[in-house]
C-alpha positions, 0 to 999 in steps of 0.5 A, a space after each residue: 098121146 103127145 110126142 116126145 121130147 126134143 132131147 136138150 143135148 145132142 145125140 153122142 154121134 154128133 158131138 165133136 170128139 175133138 171137142 169133149 177131148 179137149 175139155 177132157 184133159 182140160 178138166 185133166 189139168 184142173 186136177 193136177 192143179 188142183 193136187 199140185 195146190 195143195 202141196 204147195 199149202 204144206 211146203 209151205 205149212 212147213 217151210 219145207 219150199 224154205 228150206 229147199 231153197 237155201 240148200 245144193 241140191 239133196 236126197 229126200 233123207 236130207 231133206 227132211 233131216 235138215 226139216 224135222 219132218 217124216 222121210 216118207 212124207 218128203 219123197 211123196 211130197 217131192 214125188 208129188 211136186 216133181 211131177 208138178 214142175 215145182 221141185 226138180 229131181 236128178 235122177 242119177 243120184 235121187 236129188 232134189 232141187 228148188 230153181 231160184 226162178 221157182 223160190 222167187 215165189 214159194 218161200 217166205 223170204 220171197 213176200 210180198 210174192 209168196 204165192 204159196 201161202 194162198 194155197 192154204 185158202 184152198 185146204 181151209 176152205 176144203 175144211 167145210 165143205 160138206 157145211 157148204 154142200 149141206 147150205 146148198 140146201 138150207 141157204 143158210 150159209 156157213 157161220 166164220 166159227 166153221 173155218 179152222 184156223 181162217 185167221 191166221 191165214 186171213 193174218 199171212 195174208 194181210 201181212 203179205 198185201 197189206 202192210 207189206 204195200 202200206 207204207 209206199 203203195 195206200 198210204 200215198 194214196 191219199 195226199 199229206 196222209 202221212 203228214 197227219 199220221 206223224 202230226 197224231 189223229 184217231 184212226 179205226 181199222 174196221 175187221 182187222 182180225 188179227 191188227 197186223 196194218 194196224 200195228 205196224 202203222 202203231 208202231 210206225 206212228 207214234 203220235 196217232 192213236 189205234 182201235 181195231 174192231 173185229 166180231 172175233 174174239 179170238 182175233 181180237 185176243 191174239 191182235 191185243 196180246 202181239 200188241 203187249 209185246 211189242 210194247 205197243 201204248 197207242 192201240 186197242 183192239 176191242 170185240 165189236 160188231 160193225 154192224 152195232 158200232 156205235 162211235 160218233 165222230 171220234 176217229 180223222 180215219 177209218 180204215 176196211 182191208 177187204 172186209 165190208 164184203 162179207 159183213 152180215 150188215 154191208 149197209 149198217 156198217 158203211 153208216 156207222 163208219 161214216 158216223 164214227 168219222 170227223 166231219 174231215 175224216 177219211 174213209 179209206 177201204 180196199 176191196 175185191 177189184 171187180 164188176 157188178 155184172 159177172 158179163 164183165 169179169 169174164 177174163 178177170 185175172 184170178 175170176 174162178 179164184 175170186 168167185 171161189 173164195 166167195 162162195 165157198 166163205 165170203 158170201 157163206 159167212 154173210 147168211 148165216 149172219 142173215 145178211 144179203 150175201 153181195 160176195 166177192 165179186 159184188 162189184 164197183 159200182 153197187 159198192 160206189 151206190 152202197 157207199 152213196 146211200 152209206 153217205 158218203 162223197 167226193 169218191 176215188 176208187 184207186 188200183 195201185 199196178 202190183 195189186 190185182 185183186 184189189 180197189 181202193 175207195 177214198 171217200 169222205 162224208 157228205 156236208 150234210 151227213 157230217 151236219 145231221 149225225 153232229 145234230 144226232 149227238 147233240 
């Protein structure tokens, strides 16, 4: 008869109960934060934050009437965000208001500092929880098609982060790039989504030609419709799997905004990007600012958010396509290695002071890769 194994966990009477209580309070704070995030998402989508920020202190009925919404729902929403420290309430008059310091982070007028739009991701990702739980068992991932409102929310995020920073921060990372765009060059955006960044560039630089590629028909159709509405003749959107993209030597600049790490074949996509560039071309890639080693991300300012988004979407959609599931936090070290393997050199990594989420990689095709590409074209 063998001796009983020692218990892995400490006996209850040896637990540090003050540590247990502190951790349980931390969990309660997490759950309150999650509840507030869901209410913030609803406040953004219903434009309640925008409405209340412009109003004098008002009753729930006055707010509902102004917004054209149900008073009972508005009242409960106000209660959640009053107890959550977002909305202020006068118990004597039953009037509510949004302090200006909070409106500066929660309204569309505050863009690109509107953090309310980010809260939408929790609802989008929560909608596929059952499928992700199943994926934990079968390991095959969840496809893009399962994510409702993904392209809508991603387009809004692109408008706030990429588009808002293009002129003042992102384009200046590359010396003389704006001058070249003014003169006229060929530009592609890989994983363009609804094309917000490319549409902005096409309007600003009419002498340049722009091509957006994305695997989503929904996204490219919406982008094409917006380009037509804006009367832009120097932009085209194509539904293309970036892993099968075979344009060679056609572009002076290729962009990829937050699009590489969730590809089913990221290495092949990077090789295709390099092949699509002319020998003097350049690749500008924005991707999540993280280290490849988890240990080095322990103090990341939004580490739990990055890994959660990755588990619920980025990693999963790559696995669903038979890919490696790099995840959002694939990290700078792996990204640099993969860029080099794809035939890039002179790789420079920049981080913008206002953007805690992303690194910006600037790279050019290696001379050897460019010569091999030209020989292959011949």
